[in-house]
Structures are given as structure tokens and as C-alpha cells.
N, C-alpha and C positions, 0 to 999 in steps of 0.2 A: 720547326729544322726541314731544308727539306731531304727529301729518303738520300740516303748512304751522307751527310754532312756531319760534324762533327765539330763543334767550337774550339775545341784542344788541337794543337797541329800533334801531337800522341794518337789523336785517334778516339780520346777517352769523350766523358759525356759528365761534367761536376754538376751534381747538385744539391740545390741546399733542403734539407730536411724540413719541412713541416710539420708533417704527418705520417705515421706507418702504423698498416693495419697487418689485416692475410682474412682469407676464408681460401677453404676448401670447394676442387674443382676435380672435376673430373678427366683424370692424364690422356696426355695429346703427346699421340703415339710419338716416334720423334724428337718432342721435349722435354718430355718429365719421363719420370720413371714407373714405369708399368705395373711390373714385380718388384713384390718384397723381399730386399736380398734374403731376409732371415727365413725365411716361410717355403720361397719359390711360389707363392701364391699372388692373379692376381691383383692392383690398388685400385678399390673404388672411388677415395679420395682422394689428391697430394694437395698440400698446402703449396698457398701462393702468397708472396708476400707482397702489397699494393703499397709502395711510396709515392707521395703527393712532394712535392713539392717547387723549386723554380733554378730555372740553370742563372746561370751569372750575367747573360742579359735578359733577366727579368722575364724569359718565359717561362710558363707555369708544363710540369713533367707530371704526367703519373707512370714510371712504369710494375711494367706486375714479372717479377722474382722469382720463375723457376725453377727447382731441384734446392732449396733450401727448406731441411726439412730444421724441423725443430728436437732440438735433442734438450737433457735431463740431466745435471750433474751433482752429483751426490758427493758430500767430503766424507768424506773416513781418517778416522782415527791414522797417526802415524806407524802407532804400536799397537796392536789387539791386546786388549787383558787376558790373561792366560785364562786355559778354562779351570772353572771348579774342581 
């Protein structure tokens, strides 16, 4: 793709997902979160999601998605048992 052009009229880029992974890297000021929202301390490493795929025109793509923090969901009981 030429710089500044997108294949879709609405300015989006569609990518057919082939593989996805992540790596940890030093945060980039202006692009990544650089401090913990909970502790206020500087972050040493941040996760970067890497997406491999191809566009609708068949062009290969490798996207690096910043500011995508993993989370953990722990389901709980709807009602907690009464204390003994």
C-alpha cells in the first residue's frame, strides 16, 4: 500500500488473520502507556500484539497493535454462600 492510502473507502484496512502473537518491548513515549495507572510507576515493558495476515487484495500485512493490555476475567458465583 502506498503511504496514506487505504483499500476501503471509509479509511479502514481489513486484514484476514493468519496468525497472532505478542511480544514485550520498551514503551515508546507518545505511542504507549509509559506509567502504571495503579501504582504510578514507570513501565519497563509493554505488550505489543502482532497480527499477521493479508488484505482483500492479497497484500501481506504485519500489524503491531499498541495499547492492547491483556486482562484476566475470573467468573464468580452469582450469590456468595453465607459465612459459617
